[in-house]
C-alpha positions as CSV (number, residue, x, y, z in Angstrom):
1,X,-30.3,29.1,40.0
2,X,-30.1,31.6,42.8
3,X,-32.8,33.8,42.9
4,X,-36.3,32.9,42.7
5,X,-39.1,33.5,40.1
6,X,-42.2,35.8,41.4
7,X,-45.0,37.1,39.9
8,X,-45.2,40.8,39.9
9,X,-49.0,41.4,38.6
10,X,-51.7,39.1,37.2
11,X,-54.7,40.6,34.8
12,X,-57.6,39.1,34.2
13,X,-58.0,38.6,30.3
14,X,-60.9,36.4,29.6
15,X,-63.4,35.2,32.2
16,X,-65.4,31.8,30.4
17,X,-67.4,29.3,31.9
18,X,-65.2,27.2,33.6
19,X,-61.9,29.2,32.7
20,X,-60.1,32.1,33.6
21,X,-57.3,33.3,31.2
22,X,-54.6,35.6,33.3
23,X,-51.4,37.3,31.8
24,X,-49.2,37.4,34.9
25,X,-45.9,39.4,34.6
26,X,-42.8,37.4,36.3
27,X,-39.9,38.4,37.5
28,X,-37.2,35.9,36.7
29,X,-34.0,35.2,38.8
30,X,-31.8,37.4,36.1
31,X,-33.9,40.5,37.3
32,X,-35.6,40.4,33.8
33,X,-39.4,40.5,33.6
34,X,-41.6,38.5,30.8
35,X,-45.1,37.8,30.2
36,X,-46.5,34.3,31.0
37,X,-50.1,33.1,30.0
38,X,-51.9,31.2,32.8
39,X,-55.1,29.6,33.2
40,X,-57.3,28.9,36.0
41,X,-59.5,25.9,35.9
42,X,-62.2,27.7,38.7
43,X,-63.8,24.1,39.7
44,X,-61.5,21.0,39.3
45,X,-62.5,17.9,37.8
46,X,-63.1,14.4,38.3
47,X,-62.6,11.1,36.2
48,X,-63.8,7.6,36.3
49,X,-62.0,4.4,35.0
50,X,-65.3,2.3,35.2
51,X,-64.6,-1.9,35.3
52,X,-67.0,-4.1,34.4
53,X,-67.7,-7.3,35.8
54,X,-66.3,-9.2,32.7
55,X,-63.0,-7.2,33.1
56,X,-63.6,-4.6,30.4
57,X,-63.4,-0.4,30.4
58,X,-66.1,1.4,29.7
59,X,-64.4,4.2,27.5
60,X,-66.4,7.2,26.2
61,X,-66.2,8.5,22.5
62,X,-67.0,12.6,21.6
63,X,-65.7,15.4,20.0
64,X,-62.9,17.1,21.3
65,X,-63.1,21.3,19.7
66,X,-59.1,21.6,20.7
67,X,-58.1,19.0,18.4
68,X,-61.0,19.2,16.0
69,X,-61.3,15.2,16.1
70,X,-63.2,12.5,18.1
71,X,-61.2,10.5,21.1
72,X,-61.5,7.9,23.4
73,X,-61.5,8.8,26.8
74,X,-62.6,7.6,31.0
75,X,-65.2,9.6,31.5
76,X,-65.0,12.8,33.5
77,X,-66.4,16.4,34.4
78,X,-65.9,19.7,36.2
79,X,-67.0,19.3,39.5
80,X,-70.2,21.9,39.9
81,X,-68.7,23.6,42.3
82,X,-65.4,24.1,44.2
83,X,-66.3,22.3,47.4
84,X,-68.0,19.5,45.4
85,X,-66.3,16.0,46.8
86,X,-64.7,15.1,43.4
87,X,-66.5,11.5,44.6
88,X,-69.7,12.2,44.1
89,X,-68.6,14.1,40.9
90,X,-67.1,11.0,39.7
91,X,-69.9,9.1,40.3
92,X,-72.3,11.5,38.7
93,X,-70.2,11.6,35.7
94,X,-69.9,7.9,35.4
95,X,-74.0,7.4,35.3
96,X,-74.5,11.2,33.1
97,X,-71.7,9.6,30.2
98,X,-72.0,5.9,30.3
99,X,-75.9,5.3,31.4
100,X,-73.8,3.3,34.4
101,X,-74.3,3.6,38.4
102,X,-71.5,2.3,41.2
103,X,-71.5,1.8,44.6
104,X,-68.0,0.8,45.1
105,X,-65.6,3.7,43.6
106,X,-61.9,4.4,45.4
107,X,-59.9,6.8,44.2
108,X,-56.8,5.9,42.3
109,X,-54.4,8.7,41.2
110,X,-55.1,12.9,41.4
111,X,-53.5,14.6,38.0
112,X,-52.2,18.4,37.6
113,X,-53.3,18.0,33.4
114,X,-51.1,20.9,32.2
115,X,-48.5,22.4,34.8
116,X,-46.7,24.9,32.5
117,X,-49.9,26.8,31.8
118,X,-52.7,25.9,33.9
119,X,-53.9,24.6,37.7
120,X,-56.2,22.4,36.7
121,X,-56.2,19.2,38.9
122,X,-57.8,15.6,38.0
123,X,-59.1,13.3,40.9
124,X,-59.2,9.7,39.3
125,X,-61.5,6.8,40.8
126,X,-61.8,3.3,40.2
127,X,-65.2,2.5,40.0
128,X,-66.5,-1.3,40.1
129,X,-69.6,-3.1,40.6
130,X,-71.5,-1.5,37.7
131,X,-74.9,-1.4,37.4
132,X,-76.8,-0.7,33.7
133,X,-78.9,2.8,33.6
134,X,-79.6,5.7,31.5
135,X,-77.7,8.0,30.1
136,X,-78.2,11.7,31.2
137,X,-76.0,13.8,28.6
138,X,-75.9,17.5,29.1
139,X,-77.2,19.8,26.3
140,X,-74.9,19.5,23.5
141,X,-73.0,16.4,24.5
142,X,-72.6,13.6,22.4
143,X,-71.1,10.5,23.5
144,X,-71.0,7.2,22.3
145,X,-69.8,3.8,25.3
146,X,-67.3,1.3,24.4
147,X,-65.9,-1.1,26.3
148,X,-62.0,-2.4,25.6
149,X,-59.8,-4.9,28.1
150,X,-56.9,-3.0,29.5
151,X,-54.3,-4.9,27.1
152,X,-55.7,-3.4,24.2
153,X,-56.1,0.2,25.8
154,X,-52.7,0.1,26.7
155,X,-51.5,-0.9,22.9
156,X,-53.9,2.0,21.8
157,X,-51.4,4.4,24.2
158,X,-48.1,2.8,23.2
159,X,-49.1,3.3,19.3
160,X,-50.3,6.8,20.2
161,X,-54.0,6.4,19.3
162,X,-55.0,7.4,22.8
163,X,-53.4,10.9,23.8
164,X,-55.9,12.4,27.0
165,X,-53.4,12.7,29.6
166,X,-56.0,11.7,32.0
167,X,-57.0,9.0,30.5
168,X,-53.2,7.8,29.8
169,X,-52.6,7.6,33.7
170,X,-55.8,6.8,35.1
171,X,-55.3,3.8,32.3
172,X,-51.6,3.1,33.4
173,X,-52.1,3.6,37.1
174,X,-54.9,0.8,36.7
175,X,-53.1,-1.6,35.0
176,X,-49.9,-0.9,37.5
177,X,-53.0,-1.8,39.8
178,X,-54.1,-4.7,38.6
179,X,-50.5,-6.1,38.0
180,X,-49.8,-5.8,41.9
181,X,-53.0,-8.1,42.4
């Protein structure tokens, strides 16, 4: 590829609660122009792999409108602001969604969720030394908490039962970490 792809124009189509949707006019290496969709995730997000003392991982089951079904995922959520530390966000989401707290959060992996059309990033943390508390679900949020072993979760990944990208990536990163010890 001799030339470069260059953005000629970006037009805001819709401003949402956490996402902005744009149409980008792009100039391609051959000089032709095309319109591409772009979604900006204004705040970024954080997620957490919460591991209990018995080695089981806490997962959240919730309905996802985009795919019209229940999913099993690691706890996650958007930052409150673009300046919020993702570690703080991960700790908050852990407590909100599972009812557990942890003073032992360590960075696990950073992800770009859908690079073809969205700039969302998610920093994922590992949480150990979990202390039970109380869920603090957002209004309109309905979440069940379930615990699984890492091998059982990996079997679900390979069987196509777990498909959420952040969850798959985070669990495989955790499995790799465990295998290195």
